[in-house]
N, C-alpha and C positions, 0 to 999 in steps of 0.2 A: 166448460164441459169437462166431465170427469170420465176417465176410462181406466180399465185394468184388464190385462190379458191373461191373468192366471185364473184357473178354475178352482173354486173353493170346495172343500169337503163339507160341529155344536159340541112368605112365611107359611110353612106347612103346620097346621094343627091337626085336629082329627079329620079335617076336610081340606083337600088341595083345591083351591078355587082357581079355576081357569077361565072364568067367564069374562075377565078383563075389567069390565065396568058395567054399571046398570044402564038400562035403556034410556034413562034421562040424560046421561052423559055421552054414551056412544050412540049417536043418532042412527048410524047404519054401518058400523064396522062389521066385518065378517064374523059370524057367530063362532064361539069356541065352546068348550064343554066342561062342565063341572065333573069332578072325578073323586069318588070315595077312595080313601087310602087303603081299604081292605083289598087283599089279593083276589078275592072273589069278584069284586067290581072291576079290577084291572084285567081279569082274564079275557074279557071280550073287547078291551079297549085297543083301538088301532093306533099305531104310531103315526103321527101326523105327516112326517116327511116334508117335502117341498110343496105339497098340494095347496096348503093355505095361501102361499104367496102367488101361485098361479090363479087361484080363485079370486084373490084380491085384485089381480090385474083385470080380470073380466068384470069384477064388481065396479071398480073405479071407471072403467071404460063405459059401462052402461049408465052409471050415475051422471057422468059428464055429458053423455049424449042426450040423456033425458032431462037434464037440469035438476036432478034430485039433490036434496040436502045431504050432507055427510059431515062427520066430525073428524078433523085432522088439525094438528097444531105443529108448531116448531117448539121443541122443548129444550130448556137448559139441561145439560148433561152433567151431573155432579156426583161426588162421593156421598153415600148415605152414612158415612162414619169415617173413622181414621184407620190407617193401616195398623196402628197399635191395637185398636179394638178388634180388627179382623184377626190379627195374630193370636189374640187371647182365646179365640174360638177353638183353635187347634193346638197351638204350641204351649209349652210350659213357660212359666214366668222368667226362667233364667235364659231362655233362647235369645241370642244376640243377633243383631242385623249385620249383614255384610253388603256393601254397595259395589256393583259391577256394572258400569255404564248406566243403562236405563233400568236396571233391575235391583231390587232390594231382596235379599235372601236371608233366611233364618232356619235353624234346625234344632231339634232336641233329640232325645233317645228314640222317639217313635216316628217323628215326622220331619220332612224337609219341605219348606214352602218358599215360594218366590212371588214377588209382586212387581209388575211393570209400572214404572213411575209416570208413563204417559197415559196408558189405557187403564191402568189398575186391573189388568188381567191377573188373577190369582191362581197359582198352581200349587197343590199340596200332594205329596206322595208318601206312602208308608215306606219307611226306610228298610225294613227287613220282612221278606215274605217267607213264611215257614210252611213246609209240607204241602206245597202247591203241586197239584197234579193236573196234567192236560187230559182232555177227554175227547172222544169222538163227537162229531157234530150232532149225531143222533141222540147223544146223551146230555146235550146242553139243556138247561132248564127253560121253562116257558118265559115269554115276555113279561108276564105279570110278576114273576119272581124277581127278575132283574130290575124292573121299573120300581117295584116296591122298595128294594134295597137301595137303589140309587136315590130315591126320594128321601129315605131315612138318612143316608150319608150327607145329603145336601140340605137338610132341614134348617140349620142355623144360617147357612149362606143365603138360601132363598128368603128367609125372613128379613135379612138385612137389606135386600135390594127390592123386594116386592112391594107393591102398593095396590090400591084398588084398580088403578089404570094400567099397571105394569105387572104382568104375570107370566109364568112359565108353564109349558105343557110338554109331555114326552114327544120327542122329535124323531130320533132314529136309534136303531140298535145295530152294532156291527161286531164282527169277530176278529180276534187276532189269531191267525192260523199258522202253525208250523207244518212244513211238508218235508218228509224224509223218503229216500229211495236207496236201494242197494247201489253201491259204487260201481258194480260191474254192469249196471243197466238192466239187470234181470228183476223180475218181480214188479209189483204195483207200488205207486207212490202212496205213502201213508200220510194222511192229513189229520191233525189234531188241533183242537181249540185250546189256546193257553190264556185267552183274555176275552172278556165280553165288555163292550162299551155301550153305554146308554147316554144319549145327548138330549138336552131340553132346549126348546126354542121359546123366545119371549114373544108376547103380544103386548101392544101398546094401544089403549083405547079400542081394543078388539081387532086391530090390524096387525098382521104379522111383522115382526122385526127381522129383516133379512140381513145377510152378512154375518161374519163370524162373531162380531161383538154382541149379538143377541143370543148367544148360545151358552149353555153350561154343560159340562162333560163329567161323567163318572166312568171309571174303568175298574172292573172287578175280575177276580179269578173266577173260573167256572163254578166254584162252590158258592159264589156270592160275596166272598170276603173282599174288602176294599183294597185296590191298588193305588189309585190316585183320583183326585177330583179337581175341577177348575171351574171358575166363573168370572165374568167381568163384573167388577164391583161398582162401576159407575151405573147410574140409573137416571131416567128422566125425572126432573123435579118440576119447577114452575114453567108455565107456558109463556113463551116469548112472543108468539103471534098465533092468532086464530085464523086458519086458512079457509077461504071460501072457494067456490067453483072457479072464480076468476083468477085465483092464485095457483091453480094446478094445471100443468101442461097436459094436453091430451096425449095418449100413447103415440098418435101419429106425429105430433109435434116433437116429442122426445126422440122418436126414431129418425126423423129428418135431421135433427140436430146432430145425432151420432154420425149419420151418413155424410154430413157436410164437413166433418173434421179433416183437416189436412194431415198428410203423413199417416193415415190410418185407413188403408185401402181394404175394404171388405168385399171387393169383387170376387166372385166365386164362392161366396158364403150366403146362406139363407137363414132367416130367423126360425129357430125350431122350438124355442121356449121363451116365455115372458113371465116376469114376476113384478110385483109391486108391493111396497110396504115402507116402513121406516127403516133406514139403513144404518147399521152400526159397524164401524171399521174394526180392524184386527188388533192383535195383542201388542203391537208396538206403536200403535197409532195415537195421534193427538186428536181428540174430538171433544168439543165443548157444547155442541148442539146436535140434536137428532131430528131429522126431517124426512119427508117422503122422497123416495127414489123409484125409478124404473130400472129393471135389469133385463137385458136382452141377450139370449144365448144364440150363437151362430154356429152352424155346422157347414162344412165344405160340401160343395156340389160334386167335387172330384172324388170318386169312390176310392182312390188310392191314398187320400189324405184323411186321417181320422181325428185330427185335432179340433176339439170344440173350444171356442173362445167366447168370452162374455164381455159386455160393456155395460157400465152403469152411468146413469145420467140423473141429475136432480130433477124431481118433478115440480119443484117450486119455481114460479115465474113472477114477474111484476115486482112490487115494492118490497117484498120480503126475500127475494132471491139473494140479495147482498148479504143477508144474515148467514145463509148457507155457504156462499162463496168465500166469505172472509174466513170462516172456520176451516174450510177445506184448504185454503192457502197456507194455513199453519202446518197442515200435514204435508203439503207439497214441499214446503221449506225444510221440514224435518228430513224428508227423503233425500232432498238435494244435498243437505249437509252430510247425511250419512254416506251418500255415494262419494262425495268429495273426500271425506275422511278415509274411506276404504281405498280410494285411489292413491292418496298420500302414503298409506301404509303398504301399498303394493310395490315391491322392489322393481326399479326400472332396469330393463335389459340393456 
């Protein structure tokens, strides 16, 4: 059983293909959308947000209840290239690596990049920002403007990890806001936008990839110039197992498994949101396979408590469950060792 108590916040040519795979391969994965790269087509496009994962929950629940066929696999999770190749996309040839625990970093005159050696999460930031101006929220450009620029900045990165079955679509936009007010308490608080973020979420065989590892992020100045970009460089490769209806837990089975866990009392909480999809772990995590999971969000019934918690549980049961569990145990061991090391470094009182 897997659980986590923290709440998470994520090749383009002339056409960004978001359909995931053809109907012959994706028997019944949730449908996504093809999207022209022109700003005109982007103007009416709605950011997907978390809706696809909620729809996927309903979809799998209905398919299991009706005995319908669907396509889901357990995939090997691998690098589609080397870190040296990724570095060449952004940094100049003379940029040298530096190793710091689990991270490999490098920089040149324009860029500073880092790669996590467990997850191969890549972060690259522009080193010097010039003539950056904050703007009022009403003066922030349209979604289409920022999505278009974000796609342009991520072009090479998307090409390196995307395939017919593994694609990205615009996910969310958020603002970085500064607020200032007179020190004497008089006057109104003035808010201004200093940064705009666009994130992309992956789909695999038409199903959403939930969790931070399925996201890519671009942060821009209000004028659309790039601040930073990041993406998980691992992607699904060969199928290790084809899952049938008998290999997937029902939502009811998954929820009962969560409720039966010792030392995790959810009394006083009710389920307020449900998600389903392939789960990808975070930027420090070890992950070698990607498989289906359920996510349940719980809200307190006590109005004085506002903390929302979530729990994740693998959707795979039967003969293939061990594939997922063994991979997860590597991540459990990593966290255990990190906690032990942190404890050893903490001075004893």
